[in-house]
A tleap script that builds the chain and sets N, CA, C and O, in Angstrom:
source leaprc.protein.ff14SB
mol = sequence {
  NILE ARG SER PRO GLN VAL ALA GLN CYS LEU
  GLN ARG LEU GLN SER ALA LEU VAL ASP ASP
  ALA GLY SER PHE ASN SER ILE ILE ALA ASN
  PHE GLN LEU ASP ALA SER ASP GLY ALA ALA
  ALA MET ALA ALA GLY ASN PRO ILE GLU ALA
  PHE LEU ASN CYS LEU ILE LYS ASP VAL GLU
  LYS LYS GLY ASP GLY LYS LYS SER ASP GLU
  GLU GLY LYS ASP ALA GLY ASP ASP GLY MET
  ASP GLU CSER
}
set mol.1.N position { -1.646 -22.073 15.260 }
set mol.1.CA position { -1.470 -21.726 13.560 }
set mol.1.C position { -2.476 -23.042 13.192 }
set mol.1.O position { -3.507 -22.950 12.526 }
set mol.2.N position { -2.082 -23.949 13.620 }
set mol.2.CA position { -2.294 -25.557 12.844 }
set mol.2.C position { -3.841 -25.639 13.346 }
set mol.2.O position { -4.285 -26.787 13.345 }
set mol.3.N position { -4.790 -24.562 13.799 }
set mol.3.CA position { -6.252 -25.277 14.398 }
set mol.3.C position { -6.795 -25.120 12.828 }
set mol.3.O position { -6.307 -24.422 11.939 }
set mol.4.N position { -8.242 -26.203 12.759 }
set mol.4.CA position { -8.581 -26.124 11.330 }
set mol.4.C position { -9.544 -25.036 11.562 }
set mol.4.O position { -10.462 -25.204 10.760 }
set mol.5.N position { -9.717 -24.196 12.151 }
set mol.5.CA position { -10.143 -22.415 11.777 }
set mol.5.C position { -9.026 -21.404 10.625 }
set mol.5.O position { -9.092 -20.585 9.708 }
set mol.6.N position { -7.884 -22.285 11.593 }
set mol.6.CA position { -6.721 -20.938 10.951 }
set mol.6.C position { -6.730 -21.508 9.473 }
set mol.6.O position { -6.612 -20.817 8.461 }
set mol.7.N position { -6.917 -23.116 9.521 }
set mol.7.CA position { -6.331 -23.691 8.157 }
set mol.7.C position { -7.659 -22.966 7.335 }
set mol.7.O position { -7.454 -22.371 6.276 }
set mol.8.N position { -8.791 -23.053 7.818 }
set mol.8.CA position { -9.987 -22.464 6.385 }
set mol.8.C position { -10.026 -21.236 6.082 }
set mol.8.O position { -10.246 -20.796 4.953 }
set mol.9.N position { -9.724 -20.325 7.500 }
set mol.9.CA position { -9.070 -19.380 6.928 }
set mol.9.C position { -8.816 -18.597 5.758 }
set mol.9.O position { -9.431 -17.831 5.017 }
set mol.10.N position { -7.230 -19.271 5.926 }
set mol.10.CA position { -6.511 -18.622 5.153 }
set mol.10.C position { -6.480 -19.756 3.205 }
set mol.10.O position { -6.069 -19.374 2.110 }
set mol.11.N position { -7.167 -21.249 3.657 }
set mol.11.CA position { -7.945 -21.630 2.049 }
set mol.11.C position { -8.844 -20.828 2.023 }
set mol.11.O position { -8.983 -20.319 0.911 }
set mol.12.N position { -9.534 -20.483 2.784 }
set mol.12.CA position { -10.612 -19.153 2.059 }
set mol.12.C position { -9.987 -17.499 1.424 }
set mol.12.O position { -10.349 -16.708 0.553 }
set mol.13.N position { -8.912 -17.573 2.401 }
set mol.13.CA position { -8.229 -15.966 1.687 }
set mol.13.C position { -7.369 -15.942 0.696 }
set mol.13.O position { -7.289 -15.026 -0.122 }
set mol.14.N position { -6.387 -17.377 0.722 }
set mol.14.CA position { -6.308 -18.100 -1.486 }
set mol.14.C position { -7.147 -18.474 -1.997 }
set mol.14.O position { -6.705 -19.158 -2.920 }
set mol.15.N position { -8.496 -18.480 -2.013 }
set mol.15.CA position { -9.163 -18.589 -2.949 }
set mol.15.C position { -9.735 -17.625 -3.537 }
set mol.15.O position { -10.073 -17.638 -4.720 }
set mol.16.N position { -9.919 -16.535 -2.606 }
set mol.16.CA position { -10.540 -14.758 -2.491 }
set mol.16.C position { -9.282 -14.283 -3.338 }
set mol.16.O position { -9.549 -13.716 -4.397 }
set mol.17.N position { -8.211 -14.412 -3.070 }
set mol.17.CA position { -7.012 -14.119 -3.653 }
set mol.17.C position { -6.041 -14.479 -4.922 }
set mol.17.O position { -4.921 -14.026 -5.156 }
set mol.18.N position { -6.970 -15.631 -5.828 }
set mol.18.CA position { -6.467 -16.391 -6.643 }
set mol.18.C position { -7.446 -16.768 -7.361 }
set mol.18.O position { -7.229 -17.620 -8.222 }
set mol.19.N position { -8.671 -16.269 -7.203 }
set mol.19.CA position { -10.535 -16.087 -8.086 }
set mol.19.C position { -10.114 -16.417 -9.277 }
set mol.19.O position { -10.119 -17.462 -9.926 }
set mol.20.N position { -9.582 -14.856 -9.536 }
set mol.20.CA position { -9.602 -14.165 -11.213 }
set mol.20.C position { -8.295 -13.431 -10.815 }
set mol.20.O position { -7.666 -13.460 -9.757 }
set mol.21.N position { -8.045 -12.689 -12.106 }
set mol.21.CA position { -6.706 -11.718 -12.231 }
set mol.21.C position { -7.249 -10.788 -11.794 }
set mol.21.O position { -6.818 -11.051 -10.671 }
set mol.22.N position { -8.061 -9.532 -11.557 }
set mol.22.CA position { -8.561 -9.038 -10.858 }
set mol.22.C position { -8.512 -8.611 -9.523 }
set mol.22.O position { -8.278 -7.485 -9.084 }
set mol.23.N position { -8.865 -10.087 -8.694 }
set mol.23.CA position { -9.118 -10.380 -7.482 }
set mol.23.C position { -8.328 -10.120 -6.540 }
set mol.23.O position { -8.752 -9.719 -5.455 }
set mol.24.N position { -6.610 -10.364 -6.873 }
set mol.24.CA position { -5.979 -9.836 -5.632 }
set mol.24.C position { -5.822 -7.931 -6.015 }
set mol.24.O position { -5.482 -7.186 -5.097 }
set mol.25.N position { -5.983 -7.616 -6.793 }
set mol.25.CA position { -5.824 -6.166 -7.017 }
set mol.25.C position { -6.698 -5.782 -6.107 }
set mol.25.O position { -6.360 -5.098 -5.141 }
set mol.26.N position { -8.005 -6.208 -6.334 }
set mol.26.CA position { -9.036 -5.454 -6.169 }
set mol.26.C position { -9.411 -5.647 -4.336 }
set mol.26.O position { -10.362 -5.071 -3.808 }
set mol.27.N position { -8.189 -6.807 -3.384 }
set mol.27.CA position { -8.753 -7.121 -2.153 }
set mol.27.C position { -7.842 -6.191 -1.222 }
set mol.27.O position { -8.009 -5.779 -0.074 }
set mol.28.N position { -6.781 -6.012 -2.182 }
set mol.28.CA position { -5.690 -5.259 -1.866 }
set mol.28.C position { -6.182 -3.929 -1.862 }
set mol.28.O position { -5.758 -3.355 -0.859 }
set mol.29.N position { -6.721 -3.378 -2.390 }
set mol.29.CA position { -7.248 -1.994 -3.026 }
set mol.29.C position { -8.346 -2.071 -1.369 }
set mol.29.O position { -7.925 -1.787 -0.247 }
set mol.30.N position { -9.253 -2.365 -1.587 }
set mol.30.CA position { -10.095 -2.628 0.071 }
set mol.30.C position { -8.840 -2.239 1.212 }
set mol.30.O position { -8.855 -1.311 2.021 }
set mol.31.N position { -8.071 -2.970 1.056 }
set mol.31.CA position { -7.315 -3.031 2.566 }
set mol.31.C position { -6.352 -1.502 2.234 }
set mol.31.O position { -5.780 -0.880 3.129 }
set mol.32.N position { -6.344 -1.186 1.082 }
set mol.32.CA position { -5.680 0.440 1.075 }
set mol.32.C position { -4.060 0.021 1.190 }
set mol.32.O position { -3.219 0.873 1.477 }
set mol.33.N position { -3.761 -1.178 0.974 }
set mol.33.CA position { -2.154 -1.563 0.378 }
set mol.33.C position { -1.811 -1.071 -0.852 }
set mol.33.O position { -2.538 -0.793 -1.805 }
set mol.34.N position { -0.777 -1.003 -0.744 }
set mol.34.CA position { 0.159 -1.080 -2.382 }
set mol.34.C position { 0.197 -2.286 -2.823 }
set mol.34.O position { 0.593 -3.131 -2.020 }
set mol.35.N position { -0.084 -2.614 -3.820 }
set mol.35.CA position { -0.263 -4.244 -4.719 }
set mol.35.C position { 1.474 -4.332 -5.347 }
set mol.35.O position { 1.528 -5.447 -5.866 }
set mol.36.N position { 2.488 -3.833 -5.466 }
set mol.36.CA position { 3.465 -3.836 -5.329 }
set mol.36.C position { 4.245 -4.041 -4.711 }
set mol.36.O position { 5.188 -4.646 -5.221 }
set mol.37.N position { 4.314 -3.738 -3.521 }
set mol.37.CA position { 4.976 -4.308 -2.295 }
set mol.37.C position { 5.019 -6.133 -2.284 }
set mol.37.O position { 5.805 -6.784 -1.596 }
set mol.38.N position { 3.960 -6.727 -3.233 }
set mol.38.CA position { 3.586 -8.284 -2.572 }
set mol.38.C position { 3.965 -8.770 -4.297 }
set mol.38.O position { 4.079 -9.942 -4.653 }
set mol.39.N position { 4.093 -7.734 -5.076 }
set mol.39.CA position { 4.317 -8.279 -6.290 }
set mol.39.C position { 5.661 -9.724 -6.955 }
set mol.39.O position { 5.497 -10.514 -7.885 }
set mol.40.N position { 6.716 -9.590 -6.150 }
set mol.40.CA position { 7.320 -10.526 -6.065 }
set mol.40.C position { 6.991 -12.100 -5.555 }
set mol.40.O position { 7.330 -13.204 -5.981 }
set mol.41.N position { 6.326 -11.736 -4.654 }
set mol.41.CA position { 5.191 -13.401 -4.095 }
set mol.41.C position { 4.610 -13.574 -5.343 }
set mol.41.O position { 5.177 -14.433 -6.019 }
set mol.42.N position { 3.942 -13.191 -5.709 }
set mol.42.CA position { 2.863 -13.015 -6.076 }
set mol.42.C position { 3.152 -13.292 -7.809 }
set mol.42.O position { 2.281 -13.819 -8.502 }
set mol.43.N position { 4.130 -12.975 -8.223 }
set mol.43.CA position { 4.768 -13.744 -9.251 }
set mol.43.C position { 5.152 -15.044 -9.081 }
set mol.43.O position { 5.166 -15.921 -9.944 }
set mol.44.N position { 5.408 -15.117 -8.131 }
set mol.44.CA position { 5.956 -16.392 -7.714 }
set mol.44.C position { 4.997 -17.509 -7.071 }
set mol.44.O position { 5.449 -18.473 -6.453 }
set mol.45.N position { 3.872 -17.324 -7.241 }
set mol.45.CA position { 2.726 -17.688 -7.046 }
set mol.45.C position { 1.965 -18.381 -5.551 }
set mol.45.O position { 1.171 -19.230 -5.148 }
set mol.46.N position { 2.866 -17.327 -5.149 }
set mol.46.CA position { 1.858 -17.445 -3.763 }
set mol.46.C position { 1.616 -16.150 -3.151 }
set mol.46.O position { 2.286 -15.409 -2.431 }
set mol.47.N position { -0.002 -16.085 -3.856 }
set mol.47.CA position { -1.199 -15.043 -2.878 }
set mol.47.C position { -1.313 -14.624 -1.402 }
set mol.47.O position { -1.768 -13.576 -0.944 }
set mol.48.N position { -0.709 -15.863 -0.664 }
set mol.48.CA position { -1.057 -15.370 0.831 }
set mol.48.C position { 0.365 -14.359 1.316 }
set mol.48.O position { 0.455 -13.294 1.927 }
set mol.49.N position { 1.084 -15.029 0.875 }
set mol.49.CA position { 2.851 -14.385 0.923 }
set mol.49.C position { 2.798 -13.455 0.490 }
set mol.49.O position { 3.495 -12.648 1.105 }
set mol.50.N position { 2.066 -12.863 -0.713 }
set mol.50.CA position { 2.346 -11.571 -1.277 }
set mol.50.C position { 1.233 -10.804 -0.577 }
set mol.50.O position { 1.669 -9.661 -0.434 }
set mol.51.N position { -0.171 -10.894 -0.001 }
set mol.51.CA position { -1.347 -10.203 0.692 }
set mol.51.C position { -0.183 -10.332 2.121 }
set mol.51.O position { -0.175 -9.167 2.520 }
set mol.52.N position { 0.416 -10.836 2.710 }
set mol.52.CA position { 1.126 -10.404 3.918 }
set mol.52.C position { 2.137 -9.814 3.926 }
set mol.52.O position { 2.369 -9.180 4.955 }
set mol.53.N position { 3.328 -9.757 2.624 }
set mol.53.CA position { 3.572 -8.589 2.538 }
set mol.53.C position { 3.168 -7.575 2.588 }
set mol.53.O position { 3.521 -6.740 3.421 }
set mol.54.N position { 2.230 -7.381 1.606 }
set mol.54.CA position { 1.302 -5.881 1.508 }
set mol.54.C position { 1.202 -5.491 2.971 }
set mol.54.O position { 1.663 -4.406 3.323 }
set mol.55.N position { 0.765 -6.112 3.638 }
set mol.55.CA position { 0.300 -6.071 4.942 }
set mol.55.C position { 1.645 -5.387 5.926 }
set mol.55.O position { 1.840 -4.372 6.595 }
set mol.56.N position { 2.481 -6.779 5.494 }
set mol.56.CA position { 4.047 -5.749 6.926 }
set mol.56.C position { 4.675 -4.834 6.272 }
set mol.56.O position { 5.502 -4.161 6.888 }
set mol.57.N position { 4.431 -4.581 4.841 }
set mol.57.CA position { 5.855 -2.912 4.609 }
set mol.57.C position { 4.274 -2.112 4.613 }
set mol.57.O position { 4.465 -1.422 3.611 }
set mol.58.N position { 3.085 -1.803 4.991 }
set mol.58.CA position { 1.923 -1.143 5.347 }
set mol.58.C position { 2.450 -0.554 6.979 }
set mol.58.O position { 2.757 0.584 7.334 }
set mol.59.N position { 2.402 -1.822 7.733 }
set mol.59.CA position { 2.645 -1.480 9.243 }
set mol.59.C position { 4.400 -0.652 9.010 }
set mol.59.O position { 4.522 0.448 9.549 }
set mol.60.N position { 5.202 -1.018 8.507 }
set mol.60.CA position { 6.380 -0.347 8.696 }
set mol.60.C position { 6.231 0.883 8.015 }
set mol.60.O position { 6.838 1.739 8.659 }
set mol.61.N position { 5.877 1.205 7.340 }
set mol.61.CA position { 5.308 2.480 6.467 }
set mol.61.C position { 4.701 3.288 7.964 }
set mol.61.O position { 5.366 3.735 8.898 }
set mol.62.N position { 3.831 3.279 7.853 }
set mol.62.CA position { 3.098 3.435 9.317 }
set mol.62.C position { 4.027 3.803 10.007 }
set mol.62.O position { 4.321 4.996 10.086 }
set mol.63.N position { 4.868 2.582 10.832 }
set mol.63.CA position { 5.349 2.493 12.003 }
set mol.63.C position { 6.218 4.035 12.029 }
set mol.63.O position { 5.999 5.009 12.749 }
set mol.64.N position { 7.372 3.829 10.861 }
set mol.64.CA position { 8.126 5.259 10.369 }
set mol.64.C position { 7.707 6.678 11.062 }
set mol.64.O position { 8.139 7.276 12.048 }
set mol.65.N position { 6.579 6.981 10.028 }
set mol.65.CA position { 5.838 8.146 10.675 }
set mol.65.C position { 5.275 8.034 11.752 }
set mol.65.O position { 4.875 9.197 11.708 }
set mol.66.N position { 4.830 7.632 12.807 }
set mol.66.CA position { 4.898 7.848 14.104 }
set mol.66.C position { 6.112 8.064 14.998 }
set mol.66.O position { 6.313 9.030 15.734 }
set mol.67.N position { 7.066 6.750 14.763 }
set mol.67.CA position { 8.589 7.053 14.807 }
set mol.67.C position { 8.958 8.270 14.815 }
set mol.67.O position { 9.381 8.644 15.909 }
set mol.68.N position { 8.953 9.301 13.703 }
set mol.68.CA position { 9.249 10.800 13.026 }
set mol.68.C position { 8.220 11.426 13.937 }
set mol.68.O position { 8.730 12.526 14.148 }
set mol.69.N position { 7.318 11.403 14.469 }
set mol.69.CA position { 6.587 12.391 14.529 }
set mol.69.C position { 6.527 12.361 16.338 }
set mol.69.O position { 5.933 13.047 17.170 }
set mol.70.N position { 7.346 11.345 16.405 }
set mol.70.CA position { 7.585 11.199 18.465 }
set mol.70.C position { 8.952 11.898 18.138 }
set mol.70.O position { 8.824 13.003 18.666 }
set mol.71.N position { 9.964 11.858 17.659 }
set mol.71.CA position { 11.140 12.300 17.742 }
set mol.71.C position { 10.679 13.798 17.646 }
set mol.71.O position { 10.910 14.460 18.658 }
set mol.72.N position { 10.159 14.349 16.756 }
set mol.72.CA position { 9.764 15.618 16.751 }
set mol.72.C position { 9.125 16.314 17.883 }
set mol.72.O position { 9.490 17.478 18.050 }
set mol.73.N position { 8.002 15.706 18.918 }
set mol.73.CA position { 7.778 15.597 20.038 }
set mol.73.C position { 8.945 15.548 20.798 }
set mol.73.O position { 8.884 16.665 21.311 }
set mol.74.N position { 9.769 15.140 21.151 }
set mol.74.CA position { 10.348 14.887 22.121 }
set mol.74.C position { 11.671 16.289 21.890 }
set mol.74.O position { 12.150 16.921 22.831 }
set mol.75.N position { 11.988 16.471 20.588 }
set mol.75.CA position { 13.180 17.631 20.115 }
set mol.75.C position { 12.204 19.212 20.702 }
set mol.75.O position { 12.561 20.198 21.347 }
set mol.76.N position { 11.110 18.869 20.197 }
set mol.76.CA position { 9.719 20.459 20.709 }
set mol.76.C position { 9.584 20.205 22.447 }
set mol.76.O position { 9.566 21.210 23.157 }
set mol.77.N position { 9.514 19.176 22.929 }
set mol.77.CA position { 9.557 19.386 24.413 }
set mol.77.C position { 11.037 19.762 25.338 }
set mol.77.O position { 10.983 20.120 26.515 }
set mol.78.N position { 12.022 19.644 24.751 }
set mol.78.CA position { 13.478 20.406 25.262 }
set mol.78.C position { 13.743 21.096 25.297 }
set mol.78.O position { 14.773 21.289 25.943 }
set mol.79.N position { 12.857 22.546 24.410 }
set mol.79.CA position { 12.992 23.870 23.993 }
set mol.79.C position { 12.092 24.537 24.861 }
set mol.79.O position { 12.227 25.756 24.973 }
set mol.80.N position { 10.800 23.701 25.780 }
set mol.80.CA position { 9.746 24.335 26.036 }
set mol.80.C position { 10.228 24.393 27.665 }
set mol.80.O position { 9.733 25.177 28.474 }
set mol.81.N position { 11.021 23.659 27.904 }
set mol.81.CA position { 11.296 23.368 29.511 }
set mol.81.C position { 11.892 24.524 30.015 }
set mol.81.O position { 11.779 24.897 31.182 }
set mol.82.N position { 12.589 25.148 29.055 }
set mol.82.CA position { 13.264 26.382 29.537 }
set mol.82.C position { 12.151 27.355 29.820 }
set mol.82.O position { 11.156 27.354 29.095 }
set mol.83.N position { 12.300 28.448 31.157 }
set mol.83.CA position { 12.031 29.556 31.271 }
set mol.83.C position { 12.381 30.197 32.090 }
set mol.83.O position { 12.043 31.380 32.137 }
savepdb mol mol.pdb
quit
């Protein structure tokens, strides 16, 4: 994480997120994330944390959906084994 390449990417991300007032929301929209998930960090002046919070919440939401699908499939399989 301390490599010059990572540091440079983080600097570019940070500058892209804070360039102007609409930049953060535009980037979040391009990634199809929910801007409200990072609102607290953005209000505190940390756009990278805000962006990462949005990513984390998105992954958690998608992960919860997959777990529900898998549980439903497992329950359906139990009934089909009886012949």
